[in-house]
N, C-alpha and C positions, 0 to 999 in steps of 0.2 A: 274610635282606634284600632281597637281588632277587628271592626268588621273590613277594614282596608289594610288588614295584613302586618299590624303592629304588634310587637313586643316589648311588654310593657320590663322596666328596667328598674334598678335603684343607681340614681349617682348618688359619690360621694359630697359632703359639703365643703371638706378640707383637701383643694387644686394646687398640685405643684405650678412653681411660675412658670420653668421653661418653655411650656405650648405659647404660654401667654407673652412670651419674652420673643418668642419666634414669630409668632404674629403681629408683633408690633402694639397689641391690645394693652400690654403690662405698663407703657407708656400712656399711651391714649385714653384710658379708663383710669387714669392714676390716681385721680382724687375721690372716684367710685367705687374703689376698690378695700376691702378689710383685711389687712396684712396683718398675720402673725408669724411668729418664728416659733420654731419646736426648741427643746433643751441645746441642742447641738447648733444652734444658728440657720439650722434651715429651712428657708423664705417657704410661707404658704400663702395662701388667699382664700376666702370665704368664699364659695361659689358664685358670682354674680348672675352667671349663665354657663351654658355649659358647649359653646361649640366645640372649642380645643380639647376638652375632655375627652367628649364622645368621638373626634375626629381621631384621638391620639389612642383610643382603643380597638377602631377598626383598623389605624392604621397598623397596629401589632400582629395582625392576623394575614394572612397572606390569601386575601380575597379574587378568587374567580367571577367571570360574569355569570357563572351557574347559580354563585350566591345571591345576586342583585335580581330586582329590588331588595334593598333591605333597608326595613321602617322599625325605628326605635323610637319608644317614647320613656317617659318618665314625668310622675308628680312628685314635686318635693320644694322644700322650702331653698331660694337663694337669698341672699344680701349684697344689699347694698349700701354706701354712703352716702344718700342722699342728702343734698345740701340742706333740702325744705320740706321735710316729714309733712303732710298736711291728709287731712280728713281721716282720719283710722285707718283705714283700709285700703285707699286708693292711692295713697304714695307713702308706704315706707319702707324700716330700712333692714327690716327681712318679710317675706311675702311669699304664696303659694303660689306656685303655677304649675300647669302643664304641659310640657314640649315635647315636641315630636321630631326627630331627624331621619331625612332620608338620603338613602345613598343608590346611584344609579350608575351606568355605564357610560350613558352616552347625555348630551344637550337634551335630546328629543326623550329619552323615557322621562330625565329629572322631571321636565314639565309634563309629563302624565301623572306624573308623583303629585308634585305642586298642584294639580286638577283633581287629582281624588280627595288631596287631605283639604283643598277648600271645599267641597263640595261636603264632606265629613263635616267642617268646620260649620255650614251653613244647617247641615242638620241638628247639630247641636244645639243652634241659639236657636232655631226654629222649634225646635221640641220643647224649649223652656219657655217661651212664647213671647219675649218682651222684643218690642220691636227694636231692630238694631240695622246698619247702614256699610257697608262695604267701600272704601274708599281706597284709590290709589294712593301710595306716601311713600316716602322717601325710605332707604336702606338705612341711613342712620351709622351711627358704630358697628352695624352688626353687619352691614355690608352686603353686597350681590345686586347683580342688575333687575331685580324683578321685587316689588313687595307692594302688599296690600295690608290695610288694617280693617279691623271691625271695630264698630264705634256705635256707644247709644247716646244719642244727642241728651244733652243735659245741660243744664245754666250753669253748675258748678265745674264744668270740665274745662280741661286745660287747652286743649286743640281746636282748633277754628276747621270748620269743615266746610267746602265750598260745594254747592249739590243745586243743580239743574232740575226743576221738576219737569220741564218739557221732554228730555230725552234719557235722563236718570244720572247724567255724568257727576259721579261723585269723590272729589280727590281733598287730603290733607293738604293745609295753607302750604306745606311744605314743598308740593308736589303740583298744586291745581294751578292752571292757565287759563286766563281770561283776557277778553280784550277791554282793552279801556276804550268807555265810552270820551265819546268828543276830545279823545287826545292830540294835543297841539304837537303831531309830530312836525321835527324839523326835517328841510326837503337837505338832499344831499350834496345840493349847491351852497347851501347858507350851512351846514355842516363843514364843508371845506375851507368857506370863507371865514368862518368863524376860528379855525386852525391857521388859516394863513396868515391872516392881519394879526398884530400885535396888539392892538388897542382898538378902541371907538367902535368895537361890533363884538357884542356880548349877545348871550343865548340862555334860555331860562333851564336848568337842568338840577336833578340830585344828581350831585357827585361823591362818591366815596373814595379813600384814597388809602390801600394798605400800604405799610413798607414790611419789606423783611428786614430783620435784624441783622446784621455782621457781627458773627461768632466764630474763634480761631476753631479751626476742625477739630485740633488736639491741645492740651494744654503746653506742648513741646514745640507747637510752632507758634511763630510768630507772625500778627497778623500782616505783615510789611514783606513774607516771604515769597508769595507767589499769588497770581491774580486769583481775587476771589469774585463771584456775582451775587448781585441783590436785586432782589425781585421788587420793582414798584407796582403795583396792582391798579389801576385806575378805574371801576366803577363807574358809568355815565346810564342815568336813568331818566324817565320823563317827569318833568317838574311835578312836584309833590307826592311821590310814590316811595315805596318802602322798600329798599333790598331785599333779598329771599335768600340769608345767608345758605340755607340749604342749598340751593340752585348756584351760588357762587363756590361754595367749597365743593361741590361736583369737579369742576375744571382743576383741581390740586388730589385729589384722591389717592392717589401714589405716597403725596409727601405733605400735608397740610402744613407744614412749616412754612412752605412756600407764599402761603398767601400774606401772611404776615399780620401786623395790629393796625389797626384802622387809626391814622394819624391827623385824615382829616374827612369831616362831613359838611356838605353843604348842601344847599335848598335854595336858590337865588338865582337871581341874573349875574353873568360874569363873563366876564370876556377871557382869550385864553391868554395872553400874558400874565392878568393877574394870577391865573391856576396855577401856570408854572412855575411862576416866582413862590407862589404858595408850598407848593410841591417843593420845589427847592431848598425853602428854608427846612421842609422839612425834614427833608434827607439829612443836611448840615449839619441840624441838633440833633437827629438821631445817632448819623455817625461817630460825631465826635464826643459823645457820651461814653462811646466803648472804647476811646484810646485816651491814657492820661497828659498831663503837660507838657512832661517830657519825653515823651513819644510822639511822630508826627502822623498825622492823618494818611491813611493807608492810600495812597495815588494807583495803586492797581486794582481796583475794583471796577467790573465790567455790571452795569445797570442795565437790567432788563426790563424797559417798559413795556405792559402788556394793557392796554385797552381792550376792558370790556362793556359793549356799547347794548343798551337793552334794542330790542326788535323794534319795540313800539316807541322810542325815541327818536329815530332817522326814518326816514321815507325812503326808501332806495327798493323803485319798483324791481326791478332787476338786479338781483346780486353776482357780478361779475368778477372774475380774476382782475380784470384791470380795475374796476371799481375799489377794490378793495386795495389793490395796490397803491394806487393812487392814494389813498389814505396814509398809508403806511409808510410812504417815501416823505410827505408833508409832517407825519407827527415824526419820522425819524429825523428830520433837519430841526424841528423846535425844540427836541430833547438834548440839542445841544446847550441848553440852558443853561446846566451845571456849575456855578463857579469853581469847581474842582477842578483840579488838573488832569491831565492826559486820559482825558475823558474816554471810554470805551463803551458804547451801548447797541441795543438789539429793540426794535421795537417789533409787535406783532398788536393785530387786532381782530375781535371776534366778535361776531354779532350772535345774542344768544339769548332766551329769557330768564331774565335776572328777579322782577320784580313779585312782588305777593301779589296773588288776583286777593281781589275784594268784593265785599257785598255791591251787589246793583251792577259787577260787571258783566260785558257779553260773555254768553257762552260760546267755543270759539268752535265746538263742537256742533252745536245748531247752526252756528253762522256757516258753516261749511257747506252747509244745504240750506241754505237761503230761508234759515226761520231765526227766527226776531225773540231770542229768550236769554234771559239776565242770571245770570248766580247769585244764590242765597247764601249766605255764612251764619254758620250755627255752632254753638260751644258742644264739645261732644267730649266723652272720655272712652278712651281706645281701652275694650275687651278681649282683644285678639290681635295676633300679627304674622302674617306667613312671608317669607321671604325665598325665592330663588338665590342661590348661594355661590351655583355654579361651583369653581373649583379656589374659589379665596382660602379656604381654609386646609382644602385637600392636599392644594399644593404646596403651600410652605411648610405639614405638617407631615410631608411624605405619605398619604393615604391613596394608595394606587391598585389597581384594577386589572390584571391580566382575563383580555379581551380572546376572544374564538381563535382567531388570528396570531396569536401571543406575543400582540404587543399589550405592552403596558401602558394605562393613562391614567390622569389623576381620577378620581371618582368625582362624579359630578352631584353636588349635596342641596339640600333644602329645610330651613327650620322651620319651625311653625309653633306658637305658642299661645296660650292662654289665662291671662291672670284671674284665678280663678276666686281668692280674696276679694279684687278688684272686681271681680265680675257679680260677685254675689252682693254687695255693697250697691253698685249701680244698676242691676236690676231691680232690688226690692226700693230703691226710693225712685228708681223711675213708674213704680207700680203701687206704693204707698197712697194713702187718702188722709182726710184730715181724721178719722177714727184710728188709725196706726199703720201698722206694715199689713202687706198681700203678700205673703210667699208664693212665687210660682212653684206648682207643684214638685218639678223636676229637682229644685235646690233646696226645698224646704226643709228645715229641720226634719221636722214632724210631718207628717201626711194627716194625721187624725187625731183630733181632743177629743177626747172624752170627759165630760165635765157632768159628773153625777150632784145633782141638788135632793139630798137626802130628806125624807118626811120627817115632820115632828116626831113621829114616834122613833124613829130609828137615832135621831138625833138627840134624842131626850138623854141627858145626863153626859153627854160625848163631849165637851165646849175644849174637853183641850186635844182630843182628837188630832192628829195630822197629819195621816196616812192611813193608808188601806189593811197594813199589817195592825196597827193601833187598834183600827175600825173593828177589826175580826176578834180582836182580842177581848175587847170593848163589849161586846155584844153577844148574845146566845146565841152556840152553835146552830140553834133551830129556828132563829129568827126568819120567817119567811121573806120580811123584805130584806134583810140581809143577803140569803140565797138567791133573792129576784136580780140583785146587785152584781152580785158575783157570777152567777151563771150572763144575766146579761151581758156582760164586760166579758167573758169569754166566747159567748156566741158571736159576736160585732167583731172580734180578733179575729175567730173560726174563718168566717164566711167573706169578710176580707180578702184573706189569705187564700182562701181557695176559689173567689173570683178571679183574683190574680192570677194565680198559675194557670187556671182554665184559659185566660188570656193571651198566657204567654207559649201555653203549647200548640195555639190556634196559629201563633204568629208564622208568619210565609218568612222571616227572617233568617239567611242561613247562619247564622251567629247569634242565638238567644241573648239577649239581656239576662246577668245573672243578677244583678242588682235589683229587689224588690222594693218597691215603695210603698207597697202598704202591708207588710209583715209587722209580727207585734213588738219590733225593734223602733218601730216609726210611726207607732200608734202611743200619745204622751197621754196620760192620765193625769187628773188635775185630783189629788188624793187629798187637797188643802180643806180638809172639812171644817176647820177652827174659824176659817175664813166668809164671810158674809158674802151671799149668795150675787148681789150686785158687785161686788169686787171682782168676783172673779169671773162674771160675764162681761166686766169692763175689759179684763187680762184678756180673755181669750179675743176679744176683737184688737185689741193693742197690737199683741204680738204676730198675729197675722198668718195663723196655721189654716191650711185650706178649706178644711172641713171642719167642723165643732159637732159634735154628736152630745145631745143634752138628753141625760137621765133625769128627767124631772116628774112633774105631777102624774104626766099620762103614762108614763114606765111603769111607775108604781103602780099605780090604780090600776093597770090593764095586765100585772103579772110579769111585765116584761116584752109586753109585746110589740107597744110602740115607742118611738122615741123622736125626737126632735131633730132637724139636722138644719145645720147653718153653712149658707157658701160664702165664704169671706170677700172672696173678689164681686159678689154680686151686692154688695150690702148698700153702698150708693148707686143702683142700676133700677132697682125695681121696690113694689110696694110688698109688704110682706102677702103672702096667703095661703092656703090652707092645702094639703097636698094633694086633695081630691080635685084641685084646680088644674093641675101640671096633666091629666090625660085631657082637657079640654083644651087646652091652650097650651103647645107643647113647645112652639116657641117663646115662650116668654121666660126670661133669665129670672128666678127666685132668688132670694137672701135665705128666708126660711120655709122650711117645708114641715108645718106640725102633722102630728099624728100619723107621721112614717111606720109602715107593719117593717119591722126588724129585717124580714127576709128580704124588702126591696130598699136596703139601705145598699149593699153593692152595682147592682145595676145604677140607682139614682147619682151615687158618688163616679162611677165608671161614665156616667153620659156628662157629666158636667167638668171632667177634668180639664 
């Protein structure tokens, strides 16, 4: 983050609700929020994310274009009242995340920031070394017009990713577009006939109807006071295909309440008169429930009939104004079926992509280039998400920038997140084998595991010793084997730190990485001398520390000159070989190196990072 100009800050966990009310997310994320009151009754929430807070902080400063771009990041815990927490770290109510927020004066500059963070995230994930995929994604509750997700393919994942192995197209199911194979598209003529004929002409469709409730705007207004509107949203898709609700909701991004609730879901052969009768019944039943027996049904309702038709359901070679108008006129005429009096109505028709892309659909990108290729659906776990937000938050929260020409405009924003805890679990789950974990070096709790196997002469009479300090106290300070052990441990720590410092000093990076992987804090010493050797060897492989250095018989007999090295990630790749073979067979990946000169340890470890 620092390499792209990021400045680290700390965000509070307790957030005021006012900015959230302003952006309307206090209402839309209502059930996911942990809400608390202080002793005065002031309302707060535990931070589920920080777009509102960071935007408010920036809005409180008089930002000039000279201060931009501004890139702020933080690593802290978030809190969400998840309905179904599961799988340990994958989905919890409290979780650790790394977020970055970017602020720019123009859309062009904001997209440059977006690209910079995208490339930085690629470097982070490539450095860890676990295979991942970048997928086009829906923006969801965060919002914005551009969004991409980082995923690790995993059979326990909650997301479905559609991928084309030919062109590389990758998208989350919520965003993916595919071409349905052998779809029976209804001709335009058949569709208009279906609408025109009341009976005896039916077609196969998947149809969902969503009805907006009629709710008085205030408690003081009577339902009969004035004309109210009600949306009847009718989605028509190819038979047997499921609606993609993320795509459907995008038409109501300004006010999701206008979508309403699903009251009808059909997947059958049906004629239009049957459909209209079913819809009419649903409208009357729904609206009557909002009025008591002593109050007449409001006759002053304007019904907005909106037909959303999937592009692959109807075959319209050339979409013209005339063809759309004809459909609107036909549907408008048929919408007078309602039995309520004093009917006011309006009809709109929209053709768009409405359905979920599915496994084995044709890749649209390849098809455009006359290449036949299919999409493959795979389960995946999201580990990161990036958004270009535009002015979604800066506009309502009044975060503005004064440009060079003195014009004041809303700041263009982006937000970017990595789920730290989720990523760690997913990465380790993807690399493990039957013997246990295999930690990628850059996220491993420890980089090196030192395992002393005491000779009988040193271990004699010390069965209760369970730490290096107790071993020293229980031994003669002049014991040569004890001295060999202590000096060996210190030497390993020192030469690894020296090697890493040299590597960092030779780095060409403008901003040096301050976090060292091989310093003493990242080296684990197993001083459980009271446990059996086999038990500790088993543990060393099960917990999966990248490198295990064994101080065994060769180490003590050579007075600390030779050690044994195990490289955990190669455990099930190759047969064990002596270290002398390394020089004769450099391309061979080895799990065990025996009789390694202690001075050669750093080079051998760094070669196999």
